C-alpha positions in Angstrom: -54.0 4.4 10.3 -54.3 5.7 6.7 -52.3 2.7 5.5 -54.4 0.3 7.6 -57.6 1.8 6.0 -56.1 1.5 2.5 -55.3 -2.2 3.1 -58.9 -2.8 4.4 -60.4 -1.2 1.3 -58.1 -3.2 -0.9 -59.2 -6.4 0.9 -62.9 -5.4 0.4 -62.3 -4.9 -3.3 -60.6 -8.3 -3.7 -63.5 -10.0 -2.0 -66.0 -8.2 -4.2 -64.2 -9.4 -7.3 -64.1 -13.0 -6.0 -67.9 -13.2 -5.4 -69.3 -16.1 -7.5 -71.3 -15.1 -10.5 -73.4 -17.8 -12.1 -74.5 -18.4 -15.6 -77.6 -16.7 -16.9 -80.4 -18.8 -18.3 -81.5 -17.4 -21.6 -84.0 -20.1 -22.6 -85.8 -23.0 -20.9 -87.7 -25.8 -22.5 -89.8 -28.0 -20.2 -92.3 -29.3 -22.8 -91.8 -30.5 -26.3 -92.7 -27.6 -28.6 -94.5 -29.5 -31.3 -98.1 -30.4 -31.9 -97.5 -33.8 -30.3 -96.3 -32.1 -27.1 -95.0 -34.0 -24.1 -93.6 -33.0 -20.8 -89.9 -33.1 -20.1 -90.4 -32.6 -16.3 -91.2 -36.3 -15.7 -88.9 -37.4 -18.5 -89.3 -37.7 -22.3 -87.8 -40.8 -23.9 -86.1 -40.4 -27.3 -87.6 -42.8 -29.7 -86.5 -42.9 -33.3 -84.0 -40.9 -35.3 -83.7 -37.3 -33.9 -87.3 -36.5 -32.9 -88.1 -32.7 -33.0 -88.3 -30.9 -29.7 -89.1 -27.5 -31.3 -90.9 -27.1 -34.6 -91.1 -23.5 -35.8 -94.4 -23.4 -37.6 -96.1 -25.3 -34.7 -94.6 -23.1 -31.9 -93.2 -20.0 -33.6 -92.8 -18.0 -30.3 -90.7 -20.8 -28.7 -88.6 -21.2 -31.8 -87.9 -17.5 -32.0 -86.9 -17.4 -28.3 -84.6 -20.4 -28.9 -82.9 -18.8 -32.0 -82.3 -15.5 -30.1 -80.8 -17.5 -27.2 -78.3 -19.6 -29.3 -77.2 -16.4 -31.1 -76.0 -14.9 -27.8 -72.3 -14.7 -27.4 -71.0 -17.5 -25.1 -74.2 -19.5 -25.2 -74.3 -23.2 -24.3 -77.1 -25.6 -25.1 -77.5 -27.7 -21.9 -79.5 -30.9 -22.0 -80.3 -32.8 -18.7 -80.9 -36.5 -19.3 -80.4 -40.1 -18.2 -79.2 -42.9 -20.4 -76.0 -44.2 -22.0 -76.5 -43.4 -25.7 -74.4 -40.5 -27.0 -76.4 -37.3 -27.4 -76.4 -35.1 -30.5 -78.4 -32.1 -31.6 -79.8 -31.4 -35.1 -80.9 -28.2 -36.7 -83.1 -28.5 -39.8 -83.9 -25.7 -42.2 -87.0 -25.0 -44.2 -85.2 -24.4 -47.5 -87.9 -24.9 -50.0 -88.7 -28.7 -50.3 -85.2 -29.7 -49.3 -85.4 -29.6 -45.4 -81.6 -29.7 -45.2 -80.2 -30.5 -41.8 -76.9 -30.4 -39.9 -76.1 -32.6 -36.9 -73.7 -31.7 -34.1 -72.2 -34.2 -31.7 -69.4 -32.5 -29.8 -70.3 -31.9 -26.2 -69.1 -32.2 -22.6 -71.0 -34.6 -20.3 -71.1 -34.0 -16.6 -72.8 -35.7 -13.7 -75.5 -33.9 -11.7 -76.0 -34.1 -7.9 -79.3 -36.1 -8.4 -77.6 -38.8 -10.6 -78.6 -37.4 -14.0 -76.2 -36.1 -16.7 -75.9 -32.9 -18.5 -74.6 -32.7 -22.1 -73.2 -29.2 -22.8 -73.0 -28.1 -26.4 -71.3 -24.9 -27.6 -74.1 -23.1 -29.3 -71.8 -21.0 -31.5 -70.0 -24.1 -32.9 -73.3 -25.9 -33.5 -74.8 -22.9 -35.3 -71.6 -22.5 -37.3 -71.8 -26.1 -38.4 -75.4 -25.6 -39.5 -74.9 -22.2 -41.2 -71.9 -23.5 -43.2 -73.9 -26.4 -44.6 -74.9 -26.0 -48.2 -78.6 -26.0 -48.8 -79.9 -29.0 -50.8 -81.9 -26.5 -52.8 -78.7 -25.3 -54.4 -79.1 -21.8 -53.1 -76.3 -20.9 -50.7 -76.0 -22.2 -47.1 -78.5 -22.7 -44.3 -79.6 -19.9 -42.0 -81.1 -19.7 -38.5 -83.7 -17.4 -40.0 -85.1 -20.5 -41.8 -84.9 -22.9 -38.9 -87.6 -25.5 -39.0 -86.7 -28.0 -36.3 -84.4 -28.4 -33.3 -84.0 -32.1 -32.6 -82.2 -34.3 -30.2 -80.8 -37.7 -30.9 -79.8 -40.5 -28.5 -82.1 -43.5 -28.8 -83.5 -44.6 -25.4 -82.2 -41.6 -23.4 -84.7 -39.8 -21.2 -84.7 -36.0 -21.6 -85.7 -33.9 -18.5 -84.7 -30.3 -19.5 -83.3 -28.3 -22.3 -81.7 -24.9 -21.5 -79.6 -22.3 -23.2 -77.2 -20.5 -20.8 -74.3 -18.2 -20.9 -70.8 -18.9 -19.5 -70.1 -17.6 -15.9 -67.4 -15.0 -15.8 -63.9 -16.3 -15.0 -62.5 -15.7 -11.5 -60.2 -12.6 -11.2 -56.6 -13.1 -12.0 -54.0 -13.4 -9.2 -52.6 -9.9 -10.0 -55.9 -8.3 -9.0 -55.2 -9.0 -5.4 -53.5 -6.4 -3.2 -49.7 -6.2 -3.8 -47.4 -7.5 -1.0 -45.9 -4.0 -0.5 -49.4 -2.7 0.5 -49.4 -4.9 3.6 -48.8 -2.7 6.8 -45.4 -3.1 8.4 -45.3 -4.9 11.8 -44.8 -1.7 13.7 -48.0 -0.2 12.1 -50.2 -3.0 13.5 -52.5 -1.7 16.3 -51.3 -2.7 19.7 -53.4 -5.1 21.7 -54.9 -2.4 23.9 -55.9 -0.5 20.8 -58.1 -3.3 19.5 -61.8 -2.4 19.1 -64.1 -3.4 21.9 -66.2 -6.6 21.5 -69.3 -4.6 20.6 -67.4 -2.9 17.8 -66.1 -6.1 16.2 -66.9 -6.5 12.5 -70.1 -8.5 11.7 -69.8 -12.2 10.9 -68.4 -12.5 7.4 -69.1 -16.2 6.9 -70.3 -16.5 3.3 -74.0 -17.1 2.8 -75.2 -20.3 1.1 -74.2 -20.5 -2.6 -77.4 -19.1 -4.1 -75.9 -17.2 -7.1 -77.0 -13.9 -5.7 -74.5 -11.0 -5.5 -73.1 -10.9 -1.9 -72.5 -7.2 -1.9 -73.4 -6.9 1.8 -70.2 -8.5 3.0 -67.8 -6.0 1.4 -70.0 -3.1 2.6 -69.9 -4.3 6.2 -66.1 -4.8 6.1 -65.6 -1.4 4.7 -67.7 0.2 7.4 -65.8 -1.7 10.1 -62.5 -0.4 8.6 -63.8 3.2 8.8 -64.8 2.7 12.4 -61.4 1.4 13.4 -59.7 4.4 11.5 -61.8 7.0 13.3 -61.2 5.6 16.8 -57.4 5.7 16.3 
């Protein structure tokens, strides 16, 4: 019975490690943060060369939140849109009268369930490209501390949402599952007449809908059921 209980606990731990953990949203932009404004919820069409979606001196709080988010390790800039023009993002500095900028184009594009697209930019790479750009003022390189504008390019595309998120943790490696030699031998399996009665059967462990919440209840119920079986035998 001790071996049976150990296997049950190992199974519970493996299930707990495999529960899906979703990306954290660090920043959300649903309205253009400039004096011109404009809602993204109903779609905002890009017109002209890289229009600003955040301007620091117009919306300083929004700009500060954006800068903090893109500095987070593992951050991604995720833009939800429709259209066929390639998207790019542009960071522009207030470096005296120079207004030096750096454009970043590398992204992964995925389809969404509602027929839109998401362009996913690596925030660290975009920031590195910006901060390695020499200032046109002749004084060193650009810095996020001097960010003036965050802009998006892609003439004719319609933007619905801009987010900064972090990567979801990777699934546990295969060697984290219980080892084969921990499986009880055939003669240690409870006989049929030793099986728990119907009213003692473990609760239904069918996964709840994929909501991103921690499903800690399932492992707890299984562990309790294992203890009940152990005490009866």
